[in-house]
DOFI-886763 format. One record per residue (C-alpha): residue in one letter; y, z, x. Coordinates in Angstrom, 1 decimal. Last residue first. Example, Ala and Ser with C-alpha at 12.3 -4.5 7.8 and 13.67 -1.06 7.14 Angstrom:
BEGIN
<pt "s" <-1.1 7.1 13.7>>,
<pt "a" <-4.5 7.8 12.3>>,
//
This chain:
BEGIN
<pt "x" <115.9 150.9 61.9>>,
<pt "x" <113.0 152.2 63.9>>,
<pt "x" <109.6 151.6 62.4>>,
<pt "x" <106.8 154.1 63.1>>,
<pt "x" <103.7 152.6 64.5>>,
<pt "x" <100.5 151.7 62.6>>,
<pt "x" <97.1 152.2 64.2>>,
<pt "x" <94.9 149.1 64.2>>,
<pt "x" <91.2 149.9 64.2>>,
<pt "x" <90.3 148.0 60.9>>,
<pt "x" <92.7 145.1 61.4>>,
<pt "x" <91.4 144.7 65.0>>,
<pt "x" <87.7 144.7 64.0>>,
<pt "x" <88.2 142.2 61.2>>,
<pt "x" <90.3 139.9 63.4>>,
<pt "x" <87.6 140.0 66.2>>,
<pt "x" <84.8 139.3 63.7>>,
<pt "x" <86.7 136.4 62.4>>,
<pt "x" <87.3 135.1 66.0>>,
<pt "x" <83.6 135.2 66.6>>,
<pt "x" <83.0 133.0 63.6>>,
<pt "x" <85.9 130.7 64.6>>,
<pt "x" <84.5 130.1 68.1>>,
<pt "x" <81.0 129.6 66.8>>,
<pt "x" <82.4 126.9 64.4>>,
<pt "x" <84.5 125.4 67.2>>,
<pt "x" <81.6 124.9 69.5>>,
<pt "x" <79.3 123.5 66.8>>,
<pt "x" <81.9 121.1 65.8>>,
<pt "x" <82.2 119.9 69.3>>,
<pt "x" <78.4 119.5 69.7>>,
<pt "x" <78.3 117.6 66.4>>,
<pt "x" <80.5 114.9 67.8>>,
<pt "x" <83.6 114.1 65.8>>,
<pt "x" <83.7 112.0 62.6>>,
<pt "x" <83.8 114.9 60.0>>,
<pt "x" <86.0 116.8 62.4>>,
<pt "x" <89.2 115.2 61.2>>,
<pt "x" <88.4 115.5 57.4>>,
<pt "x" <87.3 119.1 57.9>>,
<pt "x" <90.5 119.8 59.9>>,
<pt "x" <92.7 118.3 57.3>>,
<pt "x" <91.0 120.3 54.6>>,
<pt "x" <91.4 123.4 56.7>>,
<pt "x" <95.1 122.7 57.2>>,
<pt "x" <95.9 122.1 53.5>>,
<pt "x" <93.8 124.9 52.2>>,
<pt "x" <95.7 128.1 53.3>>,
<pt "x" <98.7 125.9 54.2>>,
<pt "x" <99.6 125.6 50.5>>,
<pt "x" <99.0 129.2 49.8>>,
<pt "x" <101.2 130.2 52.8>>,
<pt "x" <104.0 128.0 51.7>>,
<pt "x" <104.1 129.6 48.2>>,
<pt "x" <104.0 133.0 49.7>>,
<pt "x" <107.1 132.3 52.0>>,
<pt "x" <106.9 134.1 55.3>>,
<pt "x" <104.3 136.5 56.8>>,
<pt "x" <100.5 136.5 57.1>>,
<pt "x" <98.1 139.2 58.3>>,
<pt "x" <94.9 137.4 59.2>>,
<pt "x" <91.9 138.0 57.0>>,
<pt "x" <92.8 135.2 54.5>>,
<pt "x" <93.6 132.8 57.4>>,
<pt "x" <90.1 133.5 58.9>>,
<pt "x" <88.4 132.9 55.6>>,
<pt "x" <90.0 129.5 55.2>>,
<pt "x" <89.3 128.5 58.8>>,
<pt "x" <85.7 129.7 58.4>>,
<pt "x" <85.3 127.5 55.2>>,
<pt "x" <86.7 124.5 57.1>>,
<pt "x" <84.2 124.9 59.9>>,
<pt "x" <81.4 125.3 57.4>>,
<pt "x" <82.4 122.0 56.0>>,
<pt "x" <82.6 120.3 59.4>>,
<pt "x" <79.2 121.7 60.3>>,
<pt "x" <77.5 120.6 57.2>>,
<pt "x" <78.8 117.0 57.3>>,
<pt "x" <75.4 115.6 56.4>>,
<pt "x" <75.0 113.2 59.3>>,
<pt "x" <76.9 115.6 61.7>>,
<pt "x" <78.8 113.2 64.0>>,
<pt "x" <77.0 111.9 67.1>>,
<pt "x" <77.1 113.4 70.7>>,
<pt "x" <75.0 116.4 69.5>>,
<pt "x" <72.1 114.2 68.4>>,
<pt "x" <69.2 115.6 66.5>>,
<pt "x" <71.2 118.1 64.4>>,
<pt "x" <69.1 118.2 61.2>>,
<pt "x" <67.0 121.2 62.2>>,
<pt "x" <67.8 122.3 65.7>>,
<pt "x" <69.7 121.2 68.8>>,
<pt "x" <68.6 117.8 70.1>>,
<pt "x" <70.6 115.9 72.8>>,
<pt "x" <70.9 112.2 71.9>>,
<pt "x" <74.0 112.0 74.1>>,
<pt "x" <75.0 115.5 75.2>>,
<pt "x" <74.4 114.8 78.8>>,
<pt "x" <76.7 111.8 78.8>>,
<pt "x" <79.7 114.0 78.5>>,
<pt "x" <82.6 112.5 76.5>>,
<pt "x" <83.6 114.4 73.5>>,
<pt "x" <82.4 117.8 74.9>>,
<pt "x" <84.7 117.3 77.8>>,
<pt "x" <87.8 115.9 76.1>>,
<pt "x" <87.9 118.6 73.5>>,
<pt "x" <87.0 121.4 76.0>>,
<pt "x" <90.0 120.3 78.0>>,
<pt "x" <92.2 120.3 74.9>>,
<pt "x" <91.1 123.8 74.0>>,
<pt "x" <91.5 125.2 77.6>>,
<pt "x" <95.0 123.6 78.0>>,
<pt "x" <95.9 125.1 74.5>>,
<pt "x" <95.0 128.7 75.4>>,
<pt "x" <98.3 129.5 77.0>>,
<pt "x" <100.1 128.2 73.9>>,
<pt "x" <98.1 130.6 71.7>>,
<pt "x" <99.0 133.5 74.0>>,
<pt "x" <102.6 132.5 73.7>>,
<pt "x" <102.7 132.3 70.0>>,
<pt "x" <101.9 135.8 69.0>>,
<pt "x" <104.3 137.5 71.4>>,
<pt "x" <107.1 135.1 70.4>>,
<pt "x" <108.6 137.5 67.9>>,
<pt "x" <108.5 140.2 70.7>>,
<pt "x" <108.2 143.7 69.2>>,
<pt "x" <109.1 147.0 70.9>>,
<pt "x" <110.6 148.4 67.7>>,
<pt "x" <114.1 148.8 69.1>>,
<pt "x" <113.8 145.3 70.5>>,
<pt "x" <112.9 143.7 67.1>>,
<pt "x" <115.9 145.3 65.5>>,
<pt "x" <118.2 144.1 68.3>>,
<pt "x" <116.7 140.6 67.7>>,
<pt "x" <117.6 140.9 64.0>>,
<pt "x" <121.1 142.0 64.7>>,
<pt "x" <121.7 139.1 67.0>>,
<pt "x" <120.2 136.7 64.6>>,
<pt "x" <122.4 138.1 61.8>>,
<pt "x" <125.5 137.7 63.9>>,
<pt "x" <124.6 134.1 64.8>>,
<pt "x" <124.2 133.4 61.2>>,
<pt "x" <127.6 135.0 60.5>>,
<pt "x" <129.3 132.7 62.9>>,
<pt "x" <127.3 129.7 61.6>>,
<pt "x" <128.6 130.2 58.1>>,
<pt "x" <125.9 128.4 56.1>>,
<pt "x" <125.9 130.8 53.1>>,
<pt "x" <127.9 134.1 53.8>>,
<pt "x" <126.4 135.7 50.7>>,
<pt "x" <122.8 135.5 52.3>>,
<pt "x" <123.7 137.8 55.1>>,
<pt "x" <122.6 141.1 53.6>>,
<pt "x" <119.4 139.2 52.4>>,
<pt "x" <118.4 138.4 56.0>>,
<pt "x" <118.6 142.1 56.8>>,
<pt "x" <116.5 143.0 53.9>>,
<pt "x" <114.0 140.3 54.7>>,
<pt "x" <113.6 141.7 58.3>>,
<pt "x" <113.2 145.2 57.0>>,
<pt "x" <110.3 144.0 54.6>>,
<pt "x" <108.8 141.9 57.5>>,
<pt "x" <108.5 144.7 60.1>>,
<pt "x" <104.9 145.7 59.0>>,
<pt "x" <103.7 142.1 58.8>>,
<pt "x" <105.2 141.4 62.3>>,
<pt "x" <103.1 144.3 63.5>>,
<pt "x" <100.0 142.8 62.2>>,
<pt "x" <100.9 139.3 63.6>>,
<pt "x" <101.6 140.8 67.1>>,
<pt "x" <98.2 142.6 66.9>>,
<pt "x" <96.5 139.2 66.2>>,
<pt "x" <98.2 137.4 69.0>>,
<pt "x" <97.6 140.2 71.6>>,
<pt "x" <94.0 140.4 70.6>>,
<pt "x" <93.6 136.6 70.9>>,
<pt "x" <94.9 136.9 74.5>>,
<pt "x" <92.7 139.8 75.4>>,
<pt "x" <89.6 138.2 73.9>>,
<pt "x" <90.1 134.8 75.8>>,
<pt "x" <87.2 135.7 78.3>>,
<pt "x" <85.1 137.0 75.3>>,
<pt "x" <85.8 133.7 73.3>>,
<pt "x" <84.7 131.7 76.4>>,
<pt "x" <81.5 133.7 76.6>>,
<pt "x" <80.7 133.3 73.0>>,
<pt "x" <81.4 129.5 73.0>>,
<pt "x" <79.3 129.1 76.1>>,
<pt "x" <76.3 130.8 74.5>>,
<pt "x" <76.6 128.4 71.5>>,
<pt "x" <77.0 125.4 73.7>>,
<pt "x" <73.9 126.4 75.6>>,
<pt "x" <72.1 126.8 72.3>>,
<pt "x" <73.0 123.3 71.5>>,
<pt "x" <72.2 121.9 74.9>>,
<pt "x" <68.6 123.3 74.9>>,
<pt "x" <67.4 124.1 78.3>>,
<pt "x" <68.8 127.7 78.5>>,
<pt "x" <68.9 128.7 82.2>>,
<pt "x" <70.0 125.2 83.5>>,
<pt "x" <72.1 124.8 80.3>>,
<pt "x" <74.2 127.9 81.3>>,
<pt "x" <74.9 126.3 84.7>>,
<pt "x" <75.7 123.1 82.9>>,
<pt "x" <78.2 124.8 80.6>>,
<pt "x" <79.9 126.4 83.6>>,
<pt "x" <80.2 122.9 85.4>>,
<pt "x" <81.5 121.5 82.2>>,
<pt "x" <84.3 124.2 82.1>>,
<pt "x" <85.3 123.5 85.6>>,
<pt "x" <85.2 119.7 85.0>>,
<pt "x" <87.3 120.0 81.9>>,
<pt "x" <89.9 122.1 83.8>>,
<pt "x" <90.2 119.5 86.4>>,
<pt "x" <90.5 116.7 83.7>>,
<pt "x" <93.3 118.3 81.7>>,
<pt "x" <94.9 114.9 80.9>>,
<pt "x" <91.6 113.4 79.7>>,
<pt "x" <88.0 114.0 80.9>>,
<pt "x" <87.2 110.4 81.5>>,
<pt "x" <84.3 110.0 84.0>>,
<pt "x" <85.1 106.8 85.8>>,
<pt "x" <86.7 108.8 88.5>>,
<pt "x" <83.1 109.7 89.6>>,
<pt "x" <83.1 106.3 91.1>>,
<pt "x" <85.2 107.2 94.1>>,
<pt "x" <82.2 109.1 95.6>>,
<pt "x" <79.8 106.3 95.7>>,
<pt "x" <76.7 105.0 94.0>>,
<pt "x" <75.0 108.4 94.2>>,
<pt "x" <78.3 109.9 93.0>>,
<pt "x" <78.0 107.8 89.8>>,
<pt "x" <74.4 108.7 89.1>>,
<pt "x" <74.9 112.4 89.7>>,
<pt "x" <78.1 112.7 87.7>>,
<pt "x" <76.8 110.7 84.6>>,
<pt "x" <78.6 107.6 83.2>>,
<pt "x" <75.2 106.1 82.6>>,
<pt "x" <74.0 102.8 84.3>>,
<pt "x" <74.7 99.3 85.3>>,
<pt "x" <76.2 99.5 88.9>>,
<pt "x" <76.6 96.1 90.6>>,
<pt "x" <76.6 95.5 94.2>>,
<pt "x" <78.1 92.6 96.1>>,
<pt "x" <77.3 90.0 98.7>>,
<pt "x" <79.2 86.7 99.1>>,
<pt "x" <78.4 83.8 101.4>>,
<pt "x" <80.1 80.3 101.6>>,
<pt "x" <80.2 80.5 105.4>>,
<pt "x" <84.0 80.8 105.2>>,
<pt "x" <83.6 83.8 102.9>>,
<pt "x" <82.6 83.7 99.2>>,
<pt "x" <85.3 84.2 96.5>>,
<pt "x" <85.4 87.0 94.0>>,
<pt "x" <86.5 86.8 90.3>>,
<pt "x" <88.2 89.2 87.8>>,
<pt "x" <89.5 88.3 84.4>>,
<pt "x" <90.3 84.9 82.8>>,
<pt "x" <93.9 85.3 81.5>>,
<pt "x" <95.4 87.8 83.9>>,
<pt "x" <93.4 86.2 86.8>>,
<pt "x" <92.7 88.9 89.4>>,
<pt "x" <90.8 88.2 92.6>>,
<pt "x" <88.6 91.0 94.0>>,
<pt "x" <89.5 92.8 97.2>>,
<pt "x" <86.8 92.5 99.8>>,
<pt "x" <83.4 94.2 100.6>>,
<pt "x" <82.7 94.3 97.0>>,
<pt "x" <81.6 97.1 94.5>>,
<pt "x" <81.2 96.0 90.8>>,
<pt "x" <81.0 98.6 88.0>>,
<pt "x" <79.4 98.3 84.6>>,
<pt "x" <79.6 101.6 82.7>>,
<pt "x" <77.6 103.7 80.2>>,
<pt "x" <78.4 106.6 77.8>>,
<pt "x" <81.2 104.8 75.9>>,
<pt "x" <82.7 107.2 73.4>>,
<pt "x" <83.8 106.0 70.0>>,
<pt "x" <82.5 102.7 68.8>>,
<pt "x" <82.7 101.8 65.2>>,
<pt "x" <80.0 101.8 62.5>>,
<pt "x" <77.8 103.8 64.8>>,
<pt "x" <74.0 103.4 64.6>>,
<pt "x" <73.6 101.0 67.5>>,
<pt "x" <75.8 103.0 70.0>>,
<pt "x" <77.3 100.5 72.2>>,
<pt "x" <77.2 101.2 76.0>>,
<pt "x" <79.7 99.8 78.4>>,
<pt "x" <83.0 100.8 80.0>>,
<pt "x" <84.4 98.3 82.5>>,
<pt "x" <84.4 97.7 86.2>>,
<pt "x" <86.3 96.7 89.4>>,
<pt "x" <85.9 98.0 92.8>>,
<pt "x" <87.4 96.1 95.9>>,
<pt "x" <90.8 96.4 94.2>>,
<pt "x" <92.5 94.2 91.5>>,
<pt "x" <95.6 95.2 89.7>>,
<pt "x" <94.8 96.3 86.2>>,
<pt "x" <94.6 93.6 83.5>>,
<pt "x" <97.5 93.4 81.2>>,
<pt "x" <98.9 95.4 78.4>>,
<pt "x" <100.9 93.6 75.6>>,
<pt "x" <104.5 93.7 75.5>>,
<pt "x" <107.2 96.0 74.1>>,
<pt "x" <110.5 94.2 73.7>>,
<pt "x" <112.0 95.7 70.6>>,
<pt "x" <110.1 93.7 68.1>>,
<pt "x" <106.9 94.4 70.1>>,
<pt "x" <107.1 98.1 69.1>>,
<pt "x" <103.7 98.0 67.3>>,
<pt "x" <102.0 96.6 70.4>>,
<pt "x" <100.7 93.1 70.3>>,
<pt "x" <96.9 92.9 70.2>>,
<pt "x" <94.2 91.6 72.6>>,
<pt "x" <95.4 93.3 75.7>>,
<pt "x" <95.5 96.7 74.1>>,
<pt "x" <92.2 95.9 72.6>>,
<pt "x" <90.6 95.8 76.1>>,
<pt "x" <91.8 99.2 76.9>>,
<pt "x" <93.4 99.5 80.3>>,
<pt "x" <92.5 101.4 83.3>>,
<pt "x" <93.7 102.4 86.8>>,
<pt "x" <91.6 104.9 88.6>>,
<pt "x" <92.4 107.0 91.7>>,
<pt "x" <91.0 108.7 94.8>>,
<pt "x" <89.6 105.8 97.0>>,
<pt "x" <90.9 103.1 94.5>>,
<pt "x" <89.1 102.0 91.4>>,
<pt "x" <89.8 99.2 88.9>>,
<pt "x" <89.4 99.5 85.2>>,
<pt "x" <88.5 97.8 81.9>>,
<pt "x" <88.3 100.2 79.0>>,
<pt "x" <86.4 100.4 75.7>>,
<pt "x" <84.7 97.6 73.9>>,
<pt "x" <83.8 97.8 70.2>>,
<pt "x" <84.8 94.2 69.5>>,
<pt "x" <86.2 92.6 72.6>>,
<pt "x" <84.7 89.2 71.8>>,
<pt "x" <85.8 89.5 68.2>>,
<pt "x" <89.4 90.5 69.3>>,
<pt "x" <90.0 87.2 71.2>>,
<pt "x" <89.7 85.7 74.7>>,
<pt "x" <87.5 88.3 76.3>>,
<pt "x" <88.3 88.7 80.0>>,
<pt "x" <85.4 87.8 82.3>>,
<pt "x" <84.2 90.5 84.7>>,
<pt "x" <82.8 89.5 88.0>>,
<pt "x" <82.7 85.7 88.2>>,
<pt "x" <81.7 84.1 91.4>>,
<pt "x" <84.1 81.7 93.2>>,
<pt "x" <83.0 78.2 94.1>>,
<pt "x" <83.0 77.7 98.0>>,
<pt "x" <81.5 74.1 97.9>>,
<pt "x" <77.9 74.9 98.6>>,
<pt "x" <78.2 78.5 97.4>>,
<pt "x" <75.7 81.2 98.4>>,
<pt "x" <76.0 84.2 96.1>>,
<pt "x" <74.0 87.5 96.7>>,
<pt "x" <73.9 90.4 94.1>>,
<pt "x" <72.2 93.7 94.5>>,
<pt "x" <71.7 95.7 91.5>>,
<pt "x" <72.4 99.5 91.2>>,
<pt "x" <70.9 101.3 88.2>>,
<pt "x" <67.7 102.9 89.3>>,
<pt "x" <64.0 102.4 89.3>>,
<pt "x" <62.3 99.1 89.9>>,
<pt "x" <65.4 97.8 91.4>>,
<pt "x" <66.9 94.6 90.2>>,
<pt "x" <67.9 92.0 92.9>>,
<pt "x" <70.2 89.3 91.5>>,
<pt "x" <70.4 85.9 93.3>>,
<pt "x" <72.8 83.1 93.0>>,
<pt "x" <72.0 79.9 95.0>>,
<pt "x" <74.1 76.7 95.4>>,
<pt "x" <72.5 74.2 97.7>>,
<pt "x" <73.5 70.8 96.0>>,
<pt "x" <70.2 70.7 94.2>>,
<pt "x" <71.2 73.7 92.2>>,
<pt "x" <69.7 77.2 92.2>>,
<pt "x" <69.4 80.4 90.1>>,
<pt "x" <67.4 83.3 91.6>>,
<pt "x" <65.9 86.4 90.0>>,
<pt "x" <64.6 89.4 92.1>>,
<pt "x" <62.3 92.1 91.2>>,
<pt "x" <61.6 95.7 92.2>>,
<pt "x" <61.8 97.5 95.5>>,
<pt "x" <59.2 95.8 97.6>>,
<pt "x" <60.0 92.5 95.8>>,
<pt "x" <58.5 90.6 92.9>>,
<pt "x" <59.8 87.2 92.3>>,
<pt "x" <61.6 85.5 89.3>>,
<pt "x" <62.8 81.9 89.8>>,
<pt "x" <65.4 80.5 87.3>>,
<pt "x" <64.1 77.5 85.4>>,
<pt "x" <65.6 74.1 86.3>>,
<pt "x" <69.2 73.5 87.2>>,
<pt "x" <72.3 75.7 87.6>>,
<pt "x" <75.6 74.5 86.2>>,
<pt "x" <78.4 75.6 88.4>>,
<pt "x" <82.1 76.2 87.5>>,
<pt "x" <81.4 79.4 85.5>>,
<pt "x" <79.5 81.1 88.3>>,
<pt "x" <77.6 84.2 87.0>>,
<pt "x" <78.6 87.8 87.2>>,
<pt "x" <79.1 89.8 84.0>>,
<pt "x" <79.5 88.0 80.6>>,
<pt "x" <81.8 86.5 78.0>>,
<pt "x" <80.9 89.3 75.5>>,
<pt "x" <79.0 87.6 72.6>>,
<pt "x" <80.8 87.6 69.4>>,
<pt "x" <81.6 90.2 66.8>>,
<pt "x" <81.9 90.7 63.1>>,
<pt "x" <80.3 87.3 62.4>>,
<pt "x" <78.0 88.7 59.7>>,
<pt "x" <74.9 87.8 61.7>>,
<pt "x" <76.3 89.6 64.8>>,
<pt "x" <76.7 87.9 68.2>>,
<pt "x" <76.5 90.5 71.0>>,
<pt "x" <78.9 93.2 72.2>>,
<pt "x" <77.8 94.6 75.7>>,
<pt "x" <75.7 97.6 77.0>>,
<pt "x" <73.0 97.5 74.3>>,
<pt "x" <71.1 100.8 73.6>>,
<pt "x" <67.3 100.2 73.6>>,
<pt "x" <66.3 103.9 73.6>>,
<pt "x" <65.0 104.6 77.0>>,
<pt "x" <65.2 100.9 77.9>>,
<pt "x" <69.0 100.9 78.3>>,
<pt "x" <69.8 97.3 77.4>>,
<pt "x" <71.9 94.7 79.4>>,
<pt "x" <73.3 91.6 77.9>>,
<pt "x" <74.8 88.2 78.9>>,
<pt "x" <74.5 88.6 82.7>>,
<pt "x" <75.8 85.3 84.0>>,
<pt "x" <73.6 82.8 85.9>>,
<pt "x" <75.6 79.8 84.7>>,
<pt "x" <73.1 77.7 82.7>>,
<pt "x" <70.2 80.2 82.6>>,
<pt "x" <72.2 83.0 80.9>>,
<pt "x" <70.8 86.2 82.1>>,
<pt "x" <69.3 89.1 80.1>>,
<pt "x" <68.8 92.5 81.8>>,
<pt "x" <66.3 95.2 80.4>>,
<pt "x" <66.9 98.5 82.3>>,
<pt "x" <65.3 101.7 83.3>>,
<pt "x" <61.8 101.0 84.5>>,
<pt "x" <62.8 97.4 85.3>>,
<pt "x" <62.9 94.3 83.1>>,
<pt "x" <64.1 90.7 83.6>>,
<pt "x" <65.1 88.6 80.8>>,
<pt "x" <65.9 84.8 80.9>>,
<pt "x" <68.4 83.3 78.4>>,
<pt "x" <68.9 79.9 76.7>>,
<pt "x" <69.7 81.5 73.3>>,
<pt "x" <73.3 82.0 74.3>>,
<pt "x" <73.9 78.3 74.5>>,
<pt "x" <76.6 77.9 77.0>>,
<pt "x" <80.1 77.1 75.7>>,
<pt "x" <81.6 80.5 76.4>>,
<pt "x" <79.9 80.4 79.8>>,
<pt "x" <82.0 77.3 80.7>>,
<pt "x" <80.0 74.6 82.4>>,
<pt "x" <82.4 71.8 81.8>>,
<pt "x" <82.8 70.7 85.4>>,
<pt "x" <79.0 70.8 85.7>>,
<pt "x" <78.6 68.1 83.1>>,
<pt "x" <76.9 68.9 79.7>>,
<pt "x" <73.7 67.1 79.0>>,
<pt "x" <73.9 64.5 76.2>>,
<pt "x" <71.5 65.2 73.4>>,
<pt "x" <69.0 62.5 72.6>>,
<pt "x" <69.9 60.1 69.8>>,
<pt "x" <67.3 59.7 67.0>>,
<pt "x" <69.3 61.8 64.6>>,
<pt "x" <72.5 59.9 65.1>>,
<pt "x" <75.3 62.0 66.4>>,
<pt "x" <78.5 62.8 64.5>>,
<pt "x" <81.4 63.4 66.9>>,
<pt "x" <82.5 67.0 67.5>>,
<pt "x" <86.4 67.0 67.2>>,
<pt "x" <86.7 68.9 64.1>>,
<pt "x" <84.0 71.5 64.8>>,
<pt "x" <85.4 72.1 68.4>>,
<pt "x" <88.9 72.3 67.1>>,
<pt "x" <88.0 74.9 64.5>>,
<pt "x" <86.0 77.0 66.9>>,
<pt "x" <88.8 76.9 69.5>>,
<pt "x" <91.4 77.8 66.8>>,
<pt "x" <89.9 81.1 65.9>>,
<pt "x" <91.8 82.5 63.0>>,
<pt "x" <94.4 85.1 63.5>>,
<pt "x" <94.1 88.6 62.0>>,
<pt "x" <97.4 89.5 60.4>>,
<pt "x" <100.2 91.0 62.7>>,
<pt "x" <103.3 91.2 60.7>>,
<pt "x" <102.1 92.5 57.3>>,
<pt "x" <98.8 94.2 58.4>>,
<pt "x" <100.5 95.9 61.3>>,
<pt "x" <103.5 96.9 59.1>>,
<pt "x" <101.1 98.4 56.5>>,
<pt "x" <99.1 100.4 58.9>>,
<pt "x" <102.2 101.8 60.7>>,
<pt "x" <103.8 102.8 57.4>>,
<pt "x" <100.6 104.8 56.5>>,
<pt "x" <100.5 106.4 59.9>>,
<pt "x" <104.2 107.3 59.7>>,
<pt "x" <103.8 108.8 56.2>>,
<pt "x" <100.8 110.9 57.1>>,
<pt "x" <102.6 112.1 60.3>>,
<pt "x" <105.7 113.1 58.4>>,
<pt "x" <103.7 115.0 55.8>>,
<pt "x" <102.0 117.0 58.6>>,
<pt "x" <105.3 117.7 60.4>>,
<pt "x" <107.2 118.8 57.2>>,
<pt "x" <104.3 121.2 56.3>>,
<pt "x" <104.4 122.6 59.9>>,
<pt "x" <108.2 123.0 59.8>>,
<pt "x" <107.9 125.0 56.6>>,
<pt "x" <105.2 127.1 58.0>>,
<pt "x" <107.4 128.2 60.8>>,
<pt "x" <105.0 129.3 63.6>>,
//
């Protein structure tokens, strides 16, 4: 790889990122919330002795409902909080560790309650919701005097809720409400719809913000077209300052195609008899749990562009983990095995670089012979032709070191997506200070060690080209990688650290055992 081009690329990326940040702050500042201002300005002053006026059913908007008026139902796996006014699910907690599924109101105002799952916005339920024990768990019912009835069936164990809606006047049931501003969508991931063999998804924030190229006509993203399966990413890590991977999901399954309102979200209407039944998955994005809900739902697992390769690699990693129960040690063994599989390709790359180092003096002499011709393109073509002939005489392919690296890129990218997304690594303990392989290293030890191994590996690898550029890249690239890996999951850092250590051993062995070949001029 041309070191000069790499330096130019790195500098360009830094400049572009800085320019992007400045432009977004300049032209798209955070807007105030007009709804809250209007509500505050228009609210008439009430005498202290006057009783509060109940809201009419037509004004029963979940965003205006008092979030404190909730009812909570627990199972072995979930803690589900419902709004009493409209029957919407306001929050879900994973009981194993108390992880919330949805954004909730923060004391510092950094986020607002998510609008909710389920519920009927146009109906105001009356009285206290009824909670009953069932053979499989619990059921909670919301009713009105007019005959409306919304029931959720929460299993004692498992993640799939049954939902039944009986509408006296055919009112639609809410599925997933669209957040109205950035605070409501704070830390949310994707909203998606599922077909039999495909998934269409959009990040919530891509619908909240104008794109960078809006000045040339680029528009905000919109909700995916509705199907009979609609859902969203869920699960907010409590200790994270910003949300990375979402390890849970909320997915609706209907017997009909949902209705899509680009401004409000997804809803479903009852049939001619005023009945509607649905299922709601509230659980981990784990292959077994999702496939148990239905085969199409495994598409929710986001393994990136090289998804098929990621799935194969994860299957291998799980086979290793079934023998070695600790996920950290399983990753370590997996890294060793993968490095052994890629050993021939890495050998070819290293040997090509060693041979290139041997040929470099003759290459520079040839280039010096043509320096007097300056930028004469004809002479440059002659030099290139003579240089390629020199390489051919010595059986050297200048691309021989790059092609093996390019062949490995799909594997690296697939591993990146896989280790950065799998639920199994969440809260997985390895050893010592590494108590969660899905979270960043709290003391940044692994990223720093990774940078050190990169420097050591570059020092061990035969290098060609300009010496000043080599010195610059010797520390620039490792420093960038340390900065980058500082916020990535520890499991990913562990994999690359082991991969680099084995690579250092391979480079040392090849440089010691390499036998020079005669140079044909």
